[in-house]
N, C-alpha and C positions, 0 to 999 in steps of 0.2 A: 480219533485222537481228540475230541472235544469233549473227553472226560476227566475227572478228578475232582479234588476236594476244592479247589480254587473255583473252577466251573460250577460246582454244585452250589457254593454259596452266593457266588454272582448272579446266578438264574434263579436261586430260591429267593435271595433278598432283594434282588434290584431288577428282577426279570429280563436279565441281559441275555441276549443270545447265546448260546454257547460259543466259545472260542476255539480255533484249531491252533494253539500256541506254537506248536512246532511247524506248520507248514504255512504259516500267514507270516509274509515279508515285514509287517509292521508290528507283529507280537513276537517276533524271534528274539529280539534283543531284550524286550522286558521279561522275556521267560529266561533268560540267561541272568538277568540280573536278581530275578526273583530268587532263583537257584543259588547264586553266590551268596545272597543274602543268607539265606538259610542255612548254606554251609557253613560260614564262618560266625553265625551269631552264636552257637556255644562258645567257640574260643574268644569272642570278644567279651561274653558274659564273665568267664572263668578270667580274663585279664581284669575286667572292671572289678569283679569280686575281692580278688587280690588286692588291688588298690584301694578298695574299701576297707577291706581287714588291716592296711597297713596306716591308716589314719588314727591316731593315737585318741583314747577315748577323753582324755583331759579338755581337749578342746571343746567338746560338747557339754562337760560338766561345767567349764568355765562359762559357757554361753548361757548354761541351763541357770546358773548363779546370777547372771544378767539380766534373766526375764526374756532371751529370746525363744521366739516361736518356732515351730518344727520348721517353717518356710526360711526363715532367716538363718537357722542353723545349715539348711541344706545350702542356702545363696551365698553364705559369708564362710563357711568352714568345708563343707563337703565338696561344692564344686572348685574351688580355689587348690584344695589337697588333692583332688582327681586330675587335675590339669596334665601332670605329666602321663598319667596312665591314658588319658584322653588322646594326648599328642602323639604316644607311643601306637596306639589303636588306629588312630588317622593316618600316621604314615605307613603302617603296615596295611592298611585296607587301599591306599592310594597305590603302592608297589604292588597289591594283589591284582587289583582292577587292571593295570597295565598288563599281567601275566596270565590273563585268562587264556587258557588252551583247552583244558581236558573238559570242562562243561560241554564247550561246543563239539568238541571230537566224540564225547560219549551221546550227545542227544541228538547229533545228525550222523551218527555212525561212520566218521571220517572227517578230514579237514577241508570241506567243502563251504563251511562257513553260512550255514543254514541256506532257508531259499532266497534265492536270487541273491546269494552273499550278503544277504542281511544282518548276519552276526557275525561278519569279517571283523578279526581283531588283529592287533599288530604281531601276535603270536601265531596266528593261524596264517596270517599272511607269510610270516618268516618260514614258518613249517613248509608252507606249500613252495616258497620261492627255492628253498634250500634242498628238500628232500622231494617234494613233488615234482619240480622242473629241473632239480639238480643244477641249479645255478647257486652254488656254494659260495662263491665272493659276494654275490648279492645278499645272500641269506646271511652272512657274517656283517655285511654292511648295516643291515636292518637291527640285527642285534644290537652291535654297537651304538647306534642311534638312540635304539631303545635306553640302552644303559645311561648315554648322555642325557636323555630327556628326563630318566627317574632321577637321576643323580642332580641335576639342575632344579629339579621339582623339590627334592629332599633337601637341597641347600636353602631355597627359598624358604620353605616351610622352618627349616633351622633357624634361619635369621626372624621369621615373623614369631617364631615360638616365645622369643624375649620379651615379647608384650604380653603374652596372654598364659605364659605356663610359669607356674609357681612352685619353687622348690623350697621345701622345708629349711 
């Protein structure tokens, strides 16, 4: 299992020894993270594209008349007007990170959590507790605690967003 595109580039460009991503405990979680990034990158790009298309061209034309460079247009027009989109993607990504289950289930053919449980997430723990050990009450408690944690983090992000999210 020490093959693949990433191993090829790491070995060819940097002469790094081939890595067995799925069977080495210290590389199990990075493998899940890379898979998650690759999985949701297309979704995030589509959301950002929609956000970019929503920015009115009049702002860029006015900045051009004022003599703004490309960097200044990006810094003072694009970034502030993309902040609601960035905020949405950020919240969805945080919630998605807490709910990682199927990647681990697929990569290691079951809810084991990777080699030596090194890729154990809250959802894998919930699944093992509720359905693997049939401790349904404890599993429900884990799910409710996860909900409360996600809710609190989302509330904190909503409060902090008043400082950096600009709505037209």
